[in-house]
C-alpha positions in Angstrom: 94.1 60.5 114.3 91.0 59.9 115.8 87.0 60.0 114.5 83.8 60.4 116.0 80.6 60.0 113.5 77.3 61.5 114.3 74.2 60.2 112.3 72.4 62.7 110.9 69.1 64.3 109.4 66.3 62.4 107.7 69.0 60.8 105.4 71.2 59.2 108.2 73.8 61.2 107.1 77.3 60.9 108.7 79.2 63.0 109.9 83.0 62.8 110.9 84.5 64.5 113.7 88.3 64.0 112.7 90.8 65.0 115.5 94.3 64.4 117.3 96.5 65.0 120.0 96.9 68.5 119.3 93.5 68.9 120.1 92.8 70.4 116.4 89.8 69.0 115.0 88.2 68.7 111.1 84.4 68.0 110.5 83.6 65.9 107.0 80.3 66.7 105.6 78.2 68.2 108.2 74.8 67.4 107.4 73.3 68.5 111.2 69.5 69.4 110.5 67.7 70.1 113.6 68.9 71.8 117.0 69.4 69.0 118.7 72.0 67.5 116.1 73.9 70.5 116.2 73.9 70.5 119.8 75.2 67.0 119.8 78.5 68.1 117.8 78.9 71.4 119.5 78.7 69.3 122.8 81.1 66.5 121.6 83.5 69.6 120.5 83.7 71.3 124.2 83.7 68.0 125.9 86.9 67.0 124.4 88.9 70.3 124.7 88.6 70.6 120.8 89.4 73.6 118.4 87.5 72.8 115.2 89.6 74.5 112.1 88.1 72.8 108.9 84.9 72.2 107.3 85.7 69.3 104.8 83.0 68.4 102.3 83.6 65.3 100.0 80.4 67.1 97.9 77.8 69.2 97.6 74.1 67.5 98.1 72.3 69.1 100.4 72.0 66.0 102.9 76.0 66.7 103.4 76.0 70.3 104.0 72.7 70.9 105.9 74.9 71.9 109.0 77.1 74.4 107.1 75.3 77.7 108.4 75.7 76.4 111.8 79.7 76.0 111.6 79.8 78.7 109.7 77.9 81.2 112.5 79.7 79.3 115.5 83.4 78.7 114.1 83.4 81.1 111.0 84.1 77.8 108.7 83.4 77.8 105.4 83.0 74.6 103.4 85.4 73.5 101.6 84.6 71.7 98.4 85.8 70.5 94.7 84.9 73.4 92.4 83.1 71.0 89.6 80.2 70.8 92.0 79.8 74.8 92.0 77.4 74.1 89.0 74.9 71.7 91.0 71.8 73.8 92.4 72.3 76.0 95.7 71.5 73.6 98.8 68.3 75.9 99.1 67.0 74.3 95.8 68.1 71.1 96.9 66.6 71.1 100.2 63.4 71.9 98.5 63.2 69.3 95.9 64.5 66.1 98.2 61.4 67.6 100.4 64.3 68.6 103.8 63.5 71.6 106.1 65.6 75.1 104.6 68.8 75.7 105.9 69.1 79.7 108.1 71.2 80.5 105.8 73.2 79.6 102.7 77.0 80.1 102.6 79.5 80.2 99.6 81.7 76.9 99.9 85.4 77.6 99.0 86.3 75.6 96.0 89.8 74.7 97.0 89.9 70.9 96.7 91.0 69.0 94.1 92.9 65.5 93.9 96.2 65.4 94.7 96.3 68.0 97.4 96.9 67.2 100.3 94.6 68.9 103.8 96.6 69.6 106.8 95.0 69.8 110.5 96.9 69.7 114.1 99.8 66.2 113.1 97.3 65.2 111.1 97.4 64.5 106.6 94.6 64.2 104.7 95.6 62.8 100.8 92.4 64.2 98.3 91.3 61.9 96.1 89.2 62.8 92.9 86.1 60.3 92.8 83.8 61.6 90.3 80.3 60.1 89.3 77.9 60.7 92.6 78.6 64.4 91.6 81.0 65.9 89.0 83.2 67.1 92.1 83.4 64.2 94.6 86.6 63.8 96.2 87.6 61.7 98.9 90.3 62.2 102.1 92.9 59.5 102.5 95.1 58.9 106.0 97.5 56.7 105.1 98.9 56.8 107.9 95.6 55.9 109.8 94.4 53.7 106.8 91.5 55.2 106.7 89.6 57.3 103.8 86.4 59.3 103.8 84.4 58.6 100.4 81.3 60.4 100.6 78.7 58.6 98.6 81.2 56.9 96.2 81.3 53.7 97.8 79.0 51.9 100.7 79.0 48.9 102.6 77.6 46.3 100.0 76.1 49.2 97.7 77.9 51.9 95.1 76.4 56.2 95.0 73.5 56.4 93.5 74.1 58.4 90.2 70.6 59.8 89.1 71.2 63.0 90.6 72.5 66.1 89.7 75.2 65.9 86.9 76.1 61.7 87.9 77.7 59.7 86.2 77.5 56.5 86.4 81.2 55.5 84.0 83.0 57.8 86.2 81.7 56.2 89.2 83.0 53.1 87.9 86.4 54.6 87.4 86.5 55.9 90.8 85.9 53.1 91.9 88.3 51.0 90.1 91.5 53.6 89.4 91.4 55.1 92.4 89.8 53.5 95.7 90.7 50.0 94.5 94.4 51.1 94.5 94.3 51.6 98.3 95.6 48.7 100.4 92.9 46.0 101.0 92.8 47.0 104.7 92.1 49.9 104.3 88.5 51.3 106.4 86.3 52.8 104.3 83.8 55.8 106.3 80.9 56.2 103.8 78.3 58.8 103.8 76.0 56.5 104.9 75.5 53.3 106.7 78.0 51.1 108.4 82.5 51.3 107.7 83.7 48.6 105.9 86.9 48.0 104.2 88.5 48.5 100.5 89.4 44.0 100.1 86.0 43.3 101.8 83.8 45.5 99.1 86.5 44.2 96.2 85.0 40.5 97.0 81.8 40.8 98.6 80.5 44.2 97.1 77.4 43.0 94.5 77.7 46.3 92.6 81.3 45.5 91.9 
């Protein structure tokens, strides 16, 4: 499996494209806000002859979902998320609260993701990890074969996710870190929702919030 990261919108959110030799691809957390960001994503897919088949979400905060309407309109994909985030404000309402431009449209998520599930595209399999805390429905996607985990805003290089937004819970976040993420192999590469990559072992040893 290969991965390409795009830093987009006012929050420098990481939008990830995962793909393999079959040409099938999945996007994790499409935060594209501006037409230029949408075009950058489209151009990458076209240049690499990729067929986008899934839009996977780690959680439903607006900065991670501003590009959902574009993916639905152009590729026919609805965002796939955990149903516990259904209680969050709509993306339009969140955008207003955060001072972000309103998306051109809003598409209803598919509430299909929960911890313990597997997600497949091409020859790639991702394991869904239950990571509540930053939001009630936060999840991660772990590719054991590639040694990679996509964690949204649960863990960052040198930091952890905030819990002062809608229905955040610090105690849950701690459990997600210690009982789920930190049980992965230490050399697992962490792809966070913002900022640079890191590894599980490095954060266990060096993260000041741990």
